[in-house]
C-alpha positions, 0 to 999 in steps of 0.5 A: 468501469470494467477493464479487459479481461486478461488472460496469464495463461490459463487462468483468466484475470480481470482486474476490475472484475472482483470488486464485488467479492469484497463487497459480499465479504463484508456486507457492503452496499454493491448497486454495481461496480465502481468507478475505478480506472488505471492511470499512470504518470511518467515520473521521468523519460521512460519511467512510469508510477501507476495508480487506480483512481477511483471515482468519476472522470473529473472527479478530484480525488479527496485522498491518497492510498499507498501501500505496503512493501510486497503490496500493491495497489488493490490491497485497499480495495475494501478500505476503497469501497467502504470509503465511498469517495474518489480518491487514489491508490498508488503503486509503490515503483517495484510494485503493481504495475509501476516500473522499478524504481532509481535507486531499487524499490523500496528506497524511500527517499525516491518513492517519496519523490516519485509520489510527489509526482504522481499526487501533483498530477493526479490529486494535487488537492486531496484532504489526506494521505495514507501510508502502510508499512513501506508507503508509510516510510515513503510518505514520510519522505514525501513530507520533506520532498513536498510538503505542500502536498500533505495537508494531513497524514495516516501512519498505518502500523509503521514508523522509522526505527524498525527493528529486524525482529519485529519486522520478521514476520514479514522478511520471511513471507518476501523471501520466500520461494521466488516462483511457484509451480502452481497457483495451489503452492503459492496459496497455500503459503500465503494462507500459512502465513496469513491465518486470520484472513480467509482464503477467498481474500487472499486468493482476490490478494493473489490474483492482483500480485501476481503473475502466470508464466506460459509454463503455468508457474507463478511469480509474484509481480514485485519480484518482476523488477529485481532483475531489471535494477542494478546490482547496486539498488539491490543491494541498498534495498535489501539493506535498508536504514530509515532511521534516518527518517526521524528527523521528517517525522519531526519537522511533520506541521500536519496532523499526524495519525498512527493506526496500530495493530494489536493482534501484532505490529511492527511498531515497537513501545520504543518507537512509539515513545519516540514518535511521542517525543517527536510529534506530541500532537499525533493521534495513535489508535490501535485496532483489535484482531488487526495485524501489520496489514491493518487494511486486509485484516480489520478494513472496515475499522479502517476506513470507519478510524480514516473517515473521522481523522480526515472528514470529521466535521468537514463535509 
């Protein structure tokens, strides 16, 4: 279903009007606009977390998709089109259309609690949960906060224990300018940091992940929450320590998959060894030509991997 066309300054933006581009770029069937709607869940009084719900009204979602830091739910659009299944894609707190988190945008513990509230309301019987990067760490926390809601878990290029060196390409991009005088400068910077992606896909990503202000300049959507978070929360979010999630990994009792980018990955060999030690039954799949954001670099391959992991032999 189409949403209203929103005009952010001089550039029109229809949140639900770009799916045909995703389909065309990857030669996916496109009989018409998919059934997608935005739904907000109040996770505590006065604070909401927003999601994209894929599928006709009344259809129970089969998957939950959670994006990475500085991304939003639309990062999964091509994967969702390829899967063709009812699902929800959640905007993490402080990202996309969601309000900020109580302890900053990348507090995985409170993110896990917020994810539990959303999944409990929108997808309580989902077959599995997929979490990429920050979303993956948040879903690990979810397995502790509400294990009954996670029946299988796929982590996309992430484990606890990520080093600053391994994540430097990501933090260098995120820590760049908070505003840009025009769209072209924002696009140029994004293309420079994502040389393996098409310009059209990056343009779509920016339209979903940035806002144009009245003076014509642009800011990232995730940046708008920085001014509303307390100084303490900002300090905590800038110096995250995810190493304590290893104990949560040890306690996971459901099928576990790690999908790792083979072009470049934040998952170093030592972390992969630790994952195998904590979860000897984990399935690990590498994707050729994909970097950290596998859903953007190789969405069709990722969709096939997820289909096989969650649904093989079940339909």
